[in-house]
C-alpha positions in Angstrom: 18.2 24.2 -69.4 15.3 22.2 -70.8 17.6 20.7 -73.3 19.9 19.1 -70.7 19.6 15.5 -69.8 18.4 14.5 -66.3 21.9 13.7 -64.8 23.2 17.1 -66.0 20.2 18.9 -64.7 20.7 17.2 -61.2 24.3 18.2 -61.3 23.4 21.8 -62.1 20.8 22.0 -59.3 23.3 20.5 -56.9 26.0 23.0 -57.7 23.7 26.0 -57.5 21.7 24.9 -54.4 24.3 22.8 -52.6 24.1 24.8 -49.3 20.3 24.8 -49.4 20.1 21.1 -50.0 22.5 20.4 -47.1 20.6 22.7 -44.7 17.2 21.0 -45.6 18.7 17.5 -45.2 20.2 18.5 -41.8 16.9 19.9 -40.6 15.1 16.8 -41.8 17.7 14.6 -40.0 17.5 16.6 -36.8 13.7 16.4 -36.8 13.8 12.7 -37.4 16.3 12.2 -34.6 14.3 14.4 -32.2 11.1 12.4 -32.8 13.0 9.1 -32.2 14.5 10.5 -29.0 11.1 11.6 -27.8 9.6 8.2 -28.6 12.4 6.4 -26.7 12.0 8.7 -23.7 8.2 8.1 -23.6 8.8 4.3 -24.0 11.3 4.3 -21.1 9.0 6.5 -18.9 6.0 4.3 -19.6 8.0 1.2 -18.8 9.1 2.6 -15.4 5.5 3.7 -14.7 4.1 0.3 -15.6 6.6 -1.4 -13.3 5.7 0.9 -10.4 2.0 0.2 -11.0 2.7 -3.5 -11.0 4.5 -3.3 -7.7 1.6 -1.3 -6.2 -0.9 -3.8 -7.5 1.0 -6.7 -6.0 1.3 -4.9 -2.6 -2.4 -4.1 -2.7 -3.3 -7.7 -3.5 -1.3 -8.9 -0.5 -3.0 -6.3 1.8 -6.4 -7.1 0.3 -5.9 -10.9 0.9 -4.7 -10.3 4.5 -7.7 -8.0 5.2 -10.1 -10.6 3.7 -8.6 -13.4 5.8 -8.8 -11.2 8.9 -12.5 -10.5 8.2 -13.2 -14.2 7.7 -11.5 -15.2 11.0 -13.4 -12.4 12.8 -16.7 -13.5 11.4 -16.0 -17.2 12.3 -15.1 -16.2 15.9 -18.2 -14.0 16.2 -20.4 -16.9 15.0 -18.8 -19.3 17.4 -19.2 -17.0 20.4 -22.5 -15.2 20.0 -23.2 -15.3 23.8 -20.8 -12.5 24.6 -21.5 -10.3 27.6 -22.0 -6.5 27.1 -18.3 -5.9 28.0 -17.0 -8.5 25.5 -19.3 -7.1 22.8 -18.0 -3.6 23.4 -14.4 -4.9 23.3 -15.1 -6.8 20.0 -16.5 -3.6 18.5 -13.4 -1.6 19.5 -11.2 -4.3 18.2 -13.1 -4.4 14.9 -12.9 -0.6 14.5 -9.1 -0.5 15.1 -8.4 0.3 11.5 -5.6 -0.6 9.2 -2.9 0.6 11.6 -3.4 -2.5 13.8 -3.4 -6.1 12.6 -4.7 -8.5 15.3 -3.3 -12.0 15.7 -5.5 -13.4 18.5 -8.4 -12.4 20.8 -8.9 -14.7 23.7 -11.8 -14.3 26.2 -11.6 -15.9 29.6 -14.0 -15.8 32.5 -12.2 -12.9 34.3 -10.6 -11.1 31.3 -9.2 -11.1 27.8 -5.9 -11.2 25.9 -5.3 -9.5 22.6 -2.1 -9.9 20.6 -1.2 -8.2 17.3 1.1 -6.0 15.2 1.1 -2.3 14.5 3.1 0.2 12.5 4.2 2.4 15.4 4.4 1.7 19.2 2.2 4.8 19.9 -0.7 3.1 18.1 -0.8 0.2 20.5 -0.6 2.6 23.4 -3.5 4.6 22.0 -5.5 1.4 21.4 -5.0 0.2 25.0 -6.0 3.7 26.2 -9.2 3.6 24.1 -10.1 0.2 25.6 -9.4 1.5 29.1 -11.6 4.6 28.6 -14.4 2.7 27.0 -14.6 -0.2 29.3 -14.7 1.2 32.8 -13.4 -1.1 35.5 -10.9 -2.9 33.3 -7.3 -3.2 34.2 -5.0 -3.6 31.2 -1.3 -4.7 31.1 0.4 -3.9 27.9 3.6 -5.5 26.6 5.3 -4.3 23.4 8.2 -5.5 21.3 9.8 -5.4 17.9 9.7 -8.5 15.6 13.2 -8.5 14.1 12.3 -10.8 11.2 9.4 -8.7 10.0 10.6 -5.3 11.4 7.2 -4.5 12.9 6.0 -3.6 16.4 4.1 -6.3 18.3 2.0 -5.9 21.3 0.0 -8.0 23.8 -2.8 -6.5 25.9 -4.0 -8.5 28.9 -7.1 -7.2 30.6 -8.9 -8.2 33.8 -12.4 -7.3 34.8 -13.2 -5.9 38.2 -15.0 -8.4 40.5 -18.1 -6.2 41.0 -18.5 -5.1 37.4 -17.6 -8.4 35.6 -19.7 -9.9 32.9 -22.8 -7.7 33.0 
């Protein structure tokens, strides 16, 4: 066989090892295809994951900006009205500790009461918030109104409170 030329040698090997050559080439092709399929699957999965992360980041930025604006407005109002009575100070503390379930639009103090308007995720939260104010501030009468904002699909509420005559503005 050493005396055969290269083309004849290749033909000899091909005839004798034809099935082995085909099996090895099929295995190599299958491995290559499986690696490409895994790479495509990982790419697709990572793309979906990065899109979801982007959506979560955008939602978080919107909530973060809204929370910052709310804190700024609350600080400005506290600076403007530093001469609160004890009852108004307690009410402001309750309003400030309402948490992320409630977003307040306005807080208006009058001589004989207050009005709070805002939004919440569930109607039970506004009811619990008004009950907390009633339990904390003794002698306060609260009228609560609730509704659903059809455009934003959220629950809105308005709490109007009046102080009793003998316990007002301590």
